[in-house]
C-alpha positions in Angstrom: 7.5 -98.7 49.0 8.4 -96.3 46.1 12.0 -96.4 45.0 13.4 -93.5 43.0 15.3 -94.0 39.8 18.0 -91.4 39.5 20.0 -90.2 36.5 23.5 -91.2 37.3 26.6 -89.1 36.5 28.8 -91.1 34.2 31.3 -88.3 33.3 31.8 -84.6 33.5 28.4 -83.8 32.0 25.8 -82.4 34.3 22.8 -83.2 32.1 21.5 -86.1 30.1 18.9 -86.6 27.4 16.4 -89.5 27.6 16.8 -91.3 24.3 14.4 -94.3 24.9 12.5 -96.0 27.6 12.7 -99.8 27.4 9.7 -100.2 29.8 6.4 -98.4 30.2 4.4 -97.5 33.3 2.8 -100.6 34.8 5.5 -103.0 33.5 7.3 -105.4 35.8 11.0 -104.7 36.2 13.9 -106.6 37.8 16.8 -105.0 39.7 19.7 -104.3 37.3 17.5 -104.5 34.2 18.0 -101.6 31.8 15.1 -99.1 32.0 16.1 -96.2 29.8 18.8 -95.2 27.3 20.4 -91.8 28.1 22.8 -89.7 26.1 25.3 -87.8 28.3 28.7 -86.5 27.6 28.4 -87.6 24.0 28.0 -91.2 25.0 24.9 -93.4 25.3 24.4 -95.5 28.4 21.6 -97.5 30.0 20.0 -96.5 33.3 19.3 -99.7 35.3 16.5 -100.4 37.7 17.7 -100.0 41.3 15.0 -102.4 42.6 12.6 -105.1 41.4 8.9 -104.2 41.2 6.5 -102.3 38.9 7.5 -99.2 37.0 5.0 -96.9 38.8 5.7 -93.5 37.1 8.0 -92.1 34.4 8.9 -88.6 35.2 11.2 -87.8 32.2 10.0 -88.1 28.7 12.0 -89.1 25.6 14.1 -86.2 24.2 13.9 -84.4 27.6 17.1 -83.0 29.0 17.5 -83.7 32.8 20.1 -82.9 35.4 22.2 -85.7 36.8 20.9 -87.1 40.1 17.4 -86.1 39.1 14.5 -88.5 39.6 13.5 -89.8 36.2 11.1 -92.6 37.3 9.7 -94.4 40.3 9.4 -98.1 41.0 6.9 -99.6 43.4 8.8 -102.5 45.0 5.7 -103.9 46.7 6.9 -103.5 50.2 5.0 -101.5 52.8 6.1 -97.9 53.2 8.1 -97.1 56.3 6.0 -95.6 59.1 
């Protein structure tokens, strides 16, 4: 099943800038592992993987400004999709 990775809202800012991806598409990830570094509200924070699996698709590139709660990546957790 595909699990969305959302840009969280850490403060009052409504946008964030992707500074760096620690993993690439096809890489194995563990739940809680840092996936990306994001600058928001003049602070830099890590976005963690919400599930273990394979980083299926990165939807926000480095230096891209994205809205909070936007999907920035998708993880395939290996479980069958709900019918």
